C-alpha positions in Angstrom: -21.0 -27.5 -25.8 -20.1 -30.7 -24.1 -16.7 -29.2 -23.1 -18.5 -26.3 -21.5 -20.8 -28.6 -19.5 -17.8 -30.6 -18.3 -15.9 -27.4 -17.4 -18.9 -26.1 -15.5 -19.2 -29.4 -13.6 -15.5 -29.3 -12.8 -15.8 -25.8 -11.5 -18.8 -26.6 -9.3 -16.9 -29.6 -8.0 -13.8 -27.5 -7.2 -16.0 -24.9 -5.5 -17.7 -27.5 -3.4 -14.4 -29.0 -2.5 -13.0 -25.7 -1.4 -16.1 -25.0 0.6 -15.9 -28.4 2.3 -12.2 -27.9 2.9 -12.9 -24.6 4.6 -15.6 -26.1 6.8 -13.5 -29.0 7.6 -10.6 -26.7 8.7 -12.9 -24.8 10.9 -14.2 -28.0 12.5 -10.6 -29.1 13.0 -9.7 -25.9 14.9 -13.0 -26.2 16.9 -12.2 -29.7 17.9 -8.7 -28.7 18.8 -10.1 -25.9 20.9 -12.5 -28.4 22.7 -9.6 -30.8 23.3 -7.5 -27.9 24.6 -10.3 -26.5 26.8 -8.3 -26.8 30.0 -5.4 -25.0 28.5 -7.7 -22.3 27.1 -9.4 -21.9 30.5 -6.1 -21.6 32.2 -5.0 -18.9 29.8 -8.2 -17.0 30.2 -8.1 -17.2 34.0 -4.4 -16.1 33.9 -5.3 -13.2 31.7 -8.1 -12.0 34.0 -5.8 -12.4 37.1 -3.1 -10.4 35.3 -5.6 -7.7 34.3 -6.8 -7.5 37.9 -3.2 -7.2 39.2 -2.3 -4.5 36.7 -5.4 -2.6 37.8 -4.6 -2.9 41.5 -0.9 -2.1 41.1 -1.3 0.8 38.6 -1.0 4.5 39.8 -4.3 6.4 39.4 -4.2 8.9 36.5 -6.2 12.1 36.4 -7.0 13.7 33.0 -8.0 17.2 32.5 -9.3 18.6 29.2 -9.0 22.1 27.7 -11.2 22.8 24.7 -9.9 25.1 21.8 -11.9 26.4 18.9 -10.0 26.7 15.6 -11.5 28.8 12.9 -10.3 28.8 9.4 -8.1 31.8 8.6 -9.0 33.0 5.1 -6.1 34.9 3.4 -8.0 35.9 0.3 -11.8 36.3 0.7 -12.2 37.6 -2.8 -10.8 34.5 -4.5 -13.9 33.6 -6.4 -12.0 31.2 -8.7 -11.3 28.7 -6.0 -13.6 25.6 -6.3 -15.4 24.0 -3.4 -13.2 20.9 -3.6 -10.1 23.0 -3.3 -11.6 24.8 -0.3 -12.4 21.5 1.4 -8.9 20.2 0.7 -7.3 23.5 2.0 -9.5 23.3 5.2 -8.5 19.7 5.8 -4.9 20.5 5.3 -5.1 23.5 7.6 -6.8 21.7 10.4 -4.6 18.7 10.2 -1.6 21.0 10.4 -2.9 22.6 13.6 -3.5 19.2 15.1 0.1 18.3 14.4 1.3 21.5 15.9 -0.8 21.0 19.0 1.2 17.8 19.7 4.6 19.0 18.5 7.8 19.1 20.5 8.3 22.8 20.1 5.0 23.4 22.0 6.1 21.0 24.7 9.3 23.0 25.1 7.4 26.2 25.3 5.2 24.7 28.0 8.2 23.6 30.0 9.7 27.0 29.8 6.5 28.9 30.5 5.6 26.8 33.6 9.2 26.2 34.7 8.5 22.5 35.1 12.1 21.6 35.6 11.9 23.4 39.0 8.3 22.4 39.8 8.1 20.1 42.9 4.7 18.9 42.0 5.8 17.9 38.5 8.8 16.0 39.8 6.7 14.3 42.5 4.3 13.1 39.8 6.7 11.9 37.2 10.3 11.7 38.4 11.6 8.4 39.7 13.6 10.3 42.3 11.8 13.5 43.4 14.9 14.8 45.0 17.0 14.6 41.8 17.0 17.6 39.4 14.8 17.2 36.3 16.4 17.8 32.9 14.6 19.9 30.4 14.7 17.2 27.7 13.2 14.7 30.2 10.4 17.1 31.0 9.6 17.5 27.3 9.5 13.8 26.8 7.2 13.4 29.8 4.8 16.0 28.4 4.7 14.4 25.0 4.0 11.0 26.5 1.0 12.2 28.6 -0.5 14.8 26.2 -3.2 13.7 23.7 -5.0 15.8 21.1 -8.5 14.7 20.2 -10.4 16.7 17.4 -14.1 16.7 17.9 -15.9 15.2 14.9 -17.9 17.5 12.7 -16.8 20.6 14.5 -13.9 23.1 14.9 -13.3 22.1 18.5 -10.2 20.3 19.7 -9.8 18.6 23.1 -6.4 18.9 24.7 -6.0 16.1 27.3 -3.2 15.8 29.8 -2.9 13.0 32.3 -0.9 12.8 35.5 -1.2 11.4 39.0 -1.9 14.9 40.3 -5.3 16.3 39.4 -4.4 19.9 39.9 -1.2 19.5 37.9 -3.2 17.9 35.0 -5.5 20.9 34.8 -2.6 23.4 35.1 -0.6 21.9 32.3 -3.6 21.4 30.0 -4.4 25.2 30.3 -0.8 26.2 29.8 -0.6 24.0 26.8 -3.7 25.6 25.3 -2.4 29.1 26.1 1.0 28.5 24.6 -0.6 27.2 21.5 -2.8 30.3 21.1 0.1 32.6 21.8 2.2 30.8 19.2 -0.6 31.0 16.6 -1.0 34.7 17.3 2.7 35.3 17.0 2.8 33.3 13.8 -0.1 35.3 12.2 0.7 38.8 13.4 4.3 38.7 14.6 5.5 39.3 11.1 3.4 42.5 11.0 4.9 43.8 14.1 8.4 42.9 13.0 7.8 44.5 9.6 6.7 47.8 11.2 9.7 47.7 13.5 12.0 47.0 10.5 10.3 49.8 8.4 10.9 52.3 11.2 14.5 51.5 11.2 14.8 51.7 7.5 12.8 55.0 7.3 15.2 56.6 9.8 18.2 55.4 7.9 16.7 56.6 4.6 15.8 60.0 6.1 19.5 60.6 7.0 20.6 59.3 3.6 18.2 61.7 1.8 19.2 64.7 3.9 22.9 63.9 3.2 22.3 63.5 -0.6 20.3 66.8 -0.7 23.1 68.6 1.2 25.7 67.3 -1.2 23.6 68.4 -4.2 23.1 71.9 -2.9 26.8 72.3 -1.9 27.9 71.2 -5.4 25.4 73.6 -7.1 26.6 76.5 -5.0 30.3 75.7 -5.5 29.8 75.6 -9.3 27.2 78.5 -9.5 24.6 76.2 -11.0 21.1 77.8 -10.7 18.1 75.6 -11.5 14.9 77.2 -12.7 11.6 75.3 -12.2 9.7 75.3 -15.5 6.5 74.2 -13.9 6.2 71.3 -16.3 4.7 68.1 -14.8 6.8 65.0 -14.1 4.7 63.1 -16.6 5.9 65.5 -19.4 8.6 64.1 -21.6 10.7 67.3 -21.2 12.8 68.1 -18.1 11.0 69.7 -15.2 13.9 72.0 -14.4 16.9 73.5 -16.2 19.8 75.8 -15.4 19.6 79.6 -15.4 22.5 80.1 -17.9 20.9 77.7 -20.3 17.7 79.9 -20.3 19.8 83.0 -20.7 21.6 81.5 -23.7 18.2 80.6 -25.2 16.8 84.1 -24.8 19.9 85.7 -26.3 19.8 83.4 -29.3 16.2 84.5 -29.9 17.2 88.1 -29.6 20.2 87.6 -31.9 18.0 86.0 -34.5 15.6 88.9 -34.3 18.4 91.5 -34.6 19.9 89.6 -37.5 16.5 89.7 -39.2 16.1 93.4 -38.6 19.6 94.2 -39.9 19.0 92.2 -43.0 15.7 94.0 -43.5 17.3 97.4 -43.1 20.1 96.6 -45.4 17.7 95.3 -48.0 15.6 98.5 -47.8 18.6 100.7 -48.1 19.8 98.9 -51.3 16.3 99.0 -52.8 16.1 102.8 -52.5 19.6 103.3 -54.0 18.3 103.0 -57.6 15.0 101.9 -59.0 16.8 99.1 -60.8 18.5 98.3 -57.6 15.1 98.6 -55.9 13.7 96.1 -58.3 16.6 94.0 -57.7 16.3 94.5 -54.0 12.6 93.7 -54.1 13.4 90.5 -56.1 16.1 89.6 -53.6 13.8 90.2 -50.7 11.2 87.9 -52.2 13.9 85.3 -52.8 15.0 85.7 -49.2 11.4 85.5 -48.1 11.0 82.2 -50.0 14.2 80.9 -48.5 13.2 82.0 -45.0 9.8 80.5 -45.3 11.4 77.2 -46.5 13.8 77.3 -43.6 10.9 78.0 -41.2 8.9 75.1 -42.6 11.8 72.8 -42.2 12.5 73.8 -38.6 8.8 73.7 -37.7 8.6 70.1 -39.0 11.6 69.0 -36.7 11.1 71.3 -33.7 8.3 72.8 -31.7 7.2 76.4 -31.9 9.1 77.2 -28.6 12.4 76.2 -30.1 14.8 79.2 -30.4 15.8 78.7 -34.0 12.2 78.3 -35.0 11.3 81.5 -33.3 14.3 83.2 -35.0 13.2 81.9 -38.4 9.7 83.1 -37.8 11.0 86.6 -36.9 13.2 86.6 -40.0 10.2 85.8 -42.2 8.1 88.5 -40.7 10.9 91.0 -41.0 11.4 90.2 -44.6 7.7 90.6 -45.3 7.7 94.0 -43.5 10.8 95.0 -45.5 9.0 94.2 -48.8 5.9 96.1 -47.7 7.8 99.2 -46.6 10.7 99.3 -49.0 9.1 101.8 -51.3 8.0 104.3 -48.6 11.3 104.9 -46.8 13.8 107.4 -47.7 17.5 106.7 -48.0 18.6 108.5 -44.8 16.1 106.8 -42.6 17.1 103.5 -44.1 20.7 104.1 -43.5 20.1 105.1 -39.8 17.9 102.0 -39.3 20.6 99.8 -40.9 23.3 101.2 -38.7 21.3 100.7 -35.6 20.3 97.1 -36.6 23.9 96.3 -37.3 25.0 97.6 -34.0 22.4 95.7 -32.0 23.3 92.5 -33.9 27.0 92.9 -33.0 26.2 93.5 -29.3 23.9 90.5 -29.2 26.6 88.3 -30.9 29.1 89.4 -28.3 26.7 88.5 -25.4 25.8 85.2 -27.0 29.4 84.2 -27.3 30.1 85.2 -23.7 27.2 83.2 -22.3 28.0 80.3 -24.6 31.5 80.1 -23.2 30.1 80.0 -19.7 27.5 77.4 -20.6 30.2 75.1 -22.1 32.3 75.5 -19.0 29.4 74.2 -16.9 28.7 71.1 -19.1 31.2 68.9 -17.1 29.8 70.1 -13.8 26.3 69.4 -15.0 27.1 65.6 -15.4 28.1 65.4 -11.7 25.1 67.5 -10.8 22.8 65.1 -12.6 24.3 62.1 -10.8 23.7 63.8 -7.4 20.2 64.9 -8.5 19.3 61.3 -9.4 20.6 60.0 -6.1 18.5 62.5 -4.3 15.4 61.5 -6.4 16.0 57.8 -5.8 16.4 58.3 -2.0 13.3 60.4 -1.9 11.3 57.7 -3.8 12.4 55.0 -1.5 11.7 57.1 1.5 8.2 57.9 0.3 7.5 54.2 -0.5 8.6 52.9 2.9 6.7 55.7 4.7 3.5 54.7 2.8 4.0 51.0 3.6 4.5 51.9 7.3 1.3 53.9 7.4 -0.6 50.9 5.7 0.7 48.5 8.4 -0.2 50.8 11.2 -3.7 51.1 9.7 -4.0 47.3 9.4 -3.1 46.8 13.1 -2.3 43.5 14.8 -5.6 41.8 14.0 -7.6 39.2 16.0 -6.6 35.6 16.8 -8.6 33.0 14.8 -8.3 30.5 17.8 -9.9 30.8 21.2 -9.9 28.9 24.4 -13.6 27.8 24.7 -13.3 25.8 27.9 -10.4 25.8 30.3 -9.3 22.6 32.0 -10.6 21.8 35.5 -9.2 19.3 38.0 -10.8 15.9 37.5 -13.0 14.6 40.2 -12.1 10.9 39.7 -9.2 9.0 37.9 -9.9 8.0 34.4 -7.5 5.0 34.6 -6.8 2.4 35.5 -10.3 1.1 34.6 -11.1 -2.3 36.0 -13.7 -3.1 33.4 -11.5 -1.9 30.5 -8.4 -3.7 31.8 -10.3 -7.0 32.4 -11.8 -6.7 28.9 -8.4 -6.1 27.3 -6.9 -8.9 29.4 -9.6 -11.2 28.3 -9.1 -10.1 24.7 -5.4 -10.7 24.8 -5.8 -14.0 26.6 -8.3 -15.0 23.9 -5.8 -14.1 21.2 -3.1 -16.1 23.0 -5.5 -19.1 23.4 -6.4 -18.9 19.7 -2.7 -18.8 18.8 -2.1 -21.9 21.0 -5.0 -23.7 19.3 -3.7 -22.7 15.9 -0.2 -23.7 16.6 -1.2 -27.0 18.1 -3.4 -27.8 15.2 -0.9 -26.6 12.6 2.2 -28.2 14.1 0.5 -31.4 14.9 2.1 -33.8 12.4 0.1 -36.9 13.4 -2.6 -38.7 11.6 -5.9 -36.9 12.2 -7.7 -37.6 9.0 -7.5 -41.4 8.1 -7.7 -40.3 4.4 -4.1 -39.0 4.9 -2.9 -42.6 5.0 -3.8 -43.0 1.4 -2.7 -39.5 0.5 0.7 -39.6 2.3 1.7 -43.2 2.2 -0.3 -44.7 -0.7 -1.9 -47.3 1.6 -5.5 -48.2 1.7 -7.2 -47.9 5.1 -8.3 -51.4 6.1 -9.8 -50.5 9.5 -10.7 -47.6 11.7 -10.6 -48.5 15.4 -12.0 -46.2 18.1 -10.4 -45.5 21.4 -12.1 -47.4 24.2 -12.1 -46.1 27.7 -12.7 -49.5 29.3 -10.4 -51.2 31.7 -11.1 -54.7 30.3 -10.6 -54.3 26.6 -11.1 -58.1 26.0 -14.5 -57.9 27.7 -15.4 -55.0 25.4 -14.2 -57.0 22.4 -16.4 -59.9 23.5 -19.5 -57.8 23.1 -20.3 -58.2 19.5 -22.5 -55.1 19.4 -19.8 -52.8 20.8 -18.1 -50.2 18.6 -14.7 -51.9 19.2 -16.0 -55.2 18.0 -17.8 -53.7 15.0 -14.7 -51.8 14.0 -12.6 -55.0 14.0 -15.3 -56.9 12.1 -15.1 -54.2 9.4 -11.3 -54.5 9.4 -11.6 -58.3 9.0 -13.9 -57.9 6.1 -11.5 -55.5 4.3 -8.6 -58.0 4.9 -10.8 -60.7 3.4 -10.8 -58.9 0.1 -7.1 -58.2 -0.2 -6.6 -61.0 -2.8 -8.9 -62.6 -5.3 -8.7 -65.8 -3.2 -9.7 -63.9 0.0 -7.5 -63.0 2.9 -3.8 -63.9 2.6 -2.9 -67.1 4.3 -0.3 -65.4 6.4 0.0 -61.8 7.5 2.2 -59.8 9.8 1.0 -56.9 11.9 3.6 -54.2 12.7 3.7 -50.6 13.8 6.1 -47.7 14.1 6.6 -48.0 17.8 5.1 -49.9 20.8 1.7 -49.3 22.3 -0.1 -48.4 19.1 -2.8 -51.1 19.7 -1.1 -53.7 17.6 -1.6 -56.6 20.1 -5.3 -55.8 20.6 -5.6 -55.6 16.8 -4.0 -59.0 16.4 -6.3 -60.7 19.0 -9.4 -59.0 17.6 -8.7 -60.0 14.0 -7.9 -63.5 14.9 -11.1 -63.7 17.0 -13.1 -62.3 14.1 -11.6 -64.9 11.6 -12.3 -67.6 14.2 -15.9 -66.6 14.3 -16.1 -67.4 10.6 -15.0 -71.0 11.5 -11.6 -70.3 10.1 -8.8 -72.2 11.7 -6.8 -69.3 13.0 -3.3 -69.1 14.5 -1.7 -66.1 16.2 2.1 -66.1 16.5 3.8 -63.7 18.9 6.9 -62.9 16.9 8.1 -60.0 19.2 11.0 -61.8 20.7 12.0 -58.7 22.7 8.6 -58.4 24.5 6.4 -61.2 25.8 3.4 -59.1 26.8 0.9 -60.8 24.5 0.5 -63.9 26.8 -0.1 -61.6 29.8 -2.6 -59.5 27.8 -4.6 -62.7 27.1 -4.3 -63.8 30.7 -2.6 -67.1 29.9 0.2 -68.9 31.5 2.9 -70.2 29.2 6.3 -71.8 29.8 9.2 -69.5 29.2 11.0 -72.3 27.3 8.0 -73.1 25.1 7.5 -70.6 22.3 8.6 -69.3 18.9 12.2 -68.9 19.9 12.4 -72.6 20.8 10.7 -73.5 17.5 13.2 -71.5 15.5 16.2 -73.2 17.0 14.5 -76.6 16.5 14.2 -77.5 20.2 10.4 -78.0 20.1 7.5 -79.1 17.9 4.7 -76.7 17.1 2.1 -78.8 18.8 4.0 -78.7 22.0 4.1 -74.9 22.2 0.7 -74.0 20.8 -1.8 -72.7 23.4 -5.5 -72.9 22.5 -7.5 -69.7 23.3 -10.9 -71.2 23.7 -12.8 -68.0 24.7 -11.7 -66.4 21.4 -11.6 -69.5 19.2 -7.9 -69.3 17.9 -4.6 -70.8 18.8 -1.5 -68.9 20.1 2.2 -69.6 19.8 3.9 -67.3 22.3 7.3 -65.7 21.8 9.0 -67.9 24.3 12.4 -67.3 25.7 14.0 -64.0 24.8 17.1 -64.9 22.7 20.3 -62.9 22.9 20.2 -62.2 19.1 16.5 -61.9 18.0 17.4 -60.4 14.5 19.9 -63.2 13.7 17.4 -65.8 14.8 14.6 -64.3 12.6 17.0 -63.9 9.6 17.2 -67.6 9.1 14.8 -69.6 6.9 13.3 -71.2 10.0 10.4 -68.8 10.3 9.4 -69.1 6.7 9.6 -72.9 6.9 7.6 -72.9 10.1 4.9 -70.7 8.6 4.7 -72.8 5.5 4.3 -75.9 7.6 1.6 -74.3 9.8 -0.3 -73.2 6.7 -1.1 -76.9 6.1 -3.0 -76.9 9.5 -4.5 -73.4 9.6 -6.6 -71.3 7.3 -5.2 -68.0 8.5 -2.0 -67.2 10.3 -1.4 -63.8 11.8 2.0 -62.9 13.1 2.1 -60.2 15.8 5.5 -58.7 14.8 7.6 -56.2 16.7 7.6 -52.5 15.9 9.8 -51.4 13.1 11.7 -48.7 15.1 15.4 -48.9 14.1 15.6 -52.7 14.3 15.7 -55.4 11.7 13.2 -57.8 13.4 10.1 -56.7 11.5 12.0 -56.6 8.2 13.1 -60.2 8.6 9.6 -61.4 9.5 8.1 -59.6 6.5 10.0 -61.9 4.2 8.4 -65.0 5.8 4.8 -64.0 5.3 2.6 -63.1 2.3 2.0 -59.5 3.3 2.1 -56.9 6.0 -0.7 -54.9 7.6 0.6 -51.7 9.2 -1.0 -50.4 12.5 -1.0 -46.6 13.0 -2.1 -44.9 16.1 -3.9 -41.6 15.4 -3.2 -38.3 17.0 0.2 -39.5 18.4 2.8 -41.0 16.1 4.5 -38.5 13.8 4.0 -38.8 10.1 7.7 -38.6 9.4 8.4 -41.7 11.6 5.6 -43.6 9.9 7.0 -42.7 6.5 10.5 -43.8 7.4 9.2 -47.2 8.8 7.2 -47.9 5.6 10.2 -47.0 3.5 12.3 -49.6 5.3 9.6 -52.2 4.9 9.3 -51.5 1.2 13.1 -51.5 0.8 13.0 -55.1 2.2 10.5 -56.1 -0.5 7.7 -56.5 2.0 4.2 -56.4 0.5 2.3 -53.8 2.6 -1.4 -54.4 1.9 -2.8 -51.5 4.0 -3.1 -49.8 7.3 -5.3 -50.0 10.3 -5.8 -46.7 12.2 -6.3 -47.2 15.9 -7.4 -45.1 18.9 -9.7 -42.7 17.0 -11.5 -40.3 19.4 -13.4 -37.0 19.4 -10.3 -35.2 17.9 -11.0 -37.1 14.7 -14.7 -36.3 14.7 -14.1 -33.3 12.4 -13.2 -35.8 9.7 -16.2 -38.0 10.2 -14.5 -40.5 12.5 -14.5 -41.2 16.2 -17.3 -42.2 18.5 -20.6 -42.9 16.7 -18.8 -43.5 13.4 -20.3 -47.0 13.2 -23.8 -48.3 12.8 -25.2 -46.1 15.5 -25.8 -48.6 18.3 -24.8 -45.9 20.8 -22.9 -48.1 23.1 -20.2 -46.9 25.4 -19.8 -44.4 28.1 -18.8 -40.7 27.6 -15.2 -40.0 26.9 -12.9 -38.6 29.6 -9.6 -37.7 27.9 -7.9 -37.0 31.2 -8.4 -40.6 32.3 -8.1 -42.2 28.8 -6.4 -45.6 28.8 -4.2 -46.5 25.9 -5.5 -49.7 24.2 
């Protein structure tokens, strides 16, 4: 439970930190924008001027609009299985396809060809750089595609076709031609196939008609040459049997039936004759007739089971059965003479029929080979006739369907525009202002992002692991010392706070000796030295300020004092003077000053001796606090040598100016020289640092000081 509470607290803290970080970032960008207000104003003005120039220099463009209505073409209105979602998807896909086709290259090419734009003088005058030069077809197509725009009207089937050009009449003409070519292309796409199909079918029907006539002629010629006569049986094509057969085949069938009948009659006559010969023989004949009847009936039953009643052998068997039955019935009533005559006649008829059957059978067998070829020719005729009938039927269906009606119409033709639609002054100025605003925002973002200086004094601790001992505001006064004398001023209050922090650097209070240094000159180090010494003097501390910058003697001038060039720190280090002889009392501030003195030819070598350390140790017996105003670190060794002679170093950092990398390199050099860096004093804080809670008004709220003017700001 405790862990959960701790986790919740940590989460809340993290969220608050993220929120504060975001707000802080916005405030930083806002302050950067305020600081860059002149640049932003210049960018905005330049953008507006550019927009005005573009408007004035642009060629007026006239736009005409043709309106087309596109209706959904439904291919299958009886499709009841299609869901509503599928219909909506199909509609969306269909309309989107039409929009793409409206702006396609093939339509532009069709417009160029239909309007003959390559030879149009008005088109060349409107778009060609050289109106006298011939215009290429490809260039004309590119011009059309650049100036045409397709705009579907929301929640409707209407589509606006816009075309823009410097010529109002030309815009209307091309917009109308564009719409007409699109409608024609759609009509051709929908019904062109029908027309082409009918034309193709007519050609195919004519070809098949000739082929059918040729195949029928070949069939007839072959039948005549081979004496093949086909008899129509009248049987439907749906019957399983053939609908036609040859005449000789029918003749053979008929003769077979007659032969069977004659054979049966001859058998019957012979049986009757034998039955009358003797009674015994009659009985025998009667028994034989019955046996024959049984055999004939059995044969008839077998044939009937395998063939139909019209089959010749079945009919012959039926006749035989009937003849045997008649013979049995009339065998007893005939006389021998009549039976003999009947027998002879039946036998004669049977012999004649057998001779005829053999003759016809020989002819039928001779025609079997020719029948195969006849069948091939007959099937070819039938196939050609079926194809011809099918194509003829399809052609009639297409003719009945007709060309149909276009599902797209031109609702409103384009008219010449009364006024140009661009350039629009208001729109161009708005766009120019928008672009200029984006450029200004980018500038602000880049300046803030790429600014690698100290903006937030907390970065001193985060980046350099140094505590912040003082935060000094930028003062826009000409006389900084006069501002420092006013104890209620923000500058004075800031240095008092810095003095208080220095007083707590060690358990015994402030170190007896400190050096102030910075990354480069003009970071407010000299003012800080004077202000800290003045603040310690106000506490009745015996305070000494040593100007150890042997390469620059500006501190004496800053304090407005006169000093001998030969009397200073350099003369003390070489042992030419005594400290009392070079010390200058600064009564208005309450501390003493040892100036730098004569500039030596080798400042680093002079500071590298033990003379400075011995001098400071000697002076500590007379003063409570000694502050050494050292030179900047830069790339020199002066500050490094001085740091070994004092108890510690306080680093001065100018905000908003010195790069973080330079500060880090300088601190690394000091630490490499075993210097004890107690902390840093951040100077020249202004309204750019207000987003972090620093700058004017950061102190106790006395409200002193005049408004800031960054353009005339003086560097302390």
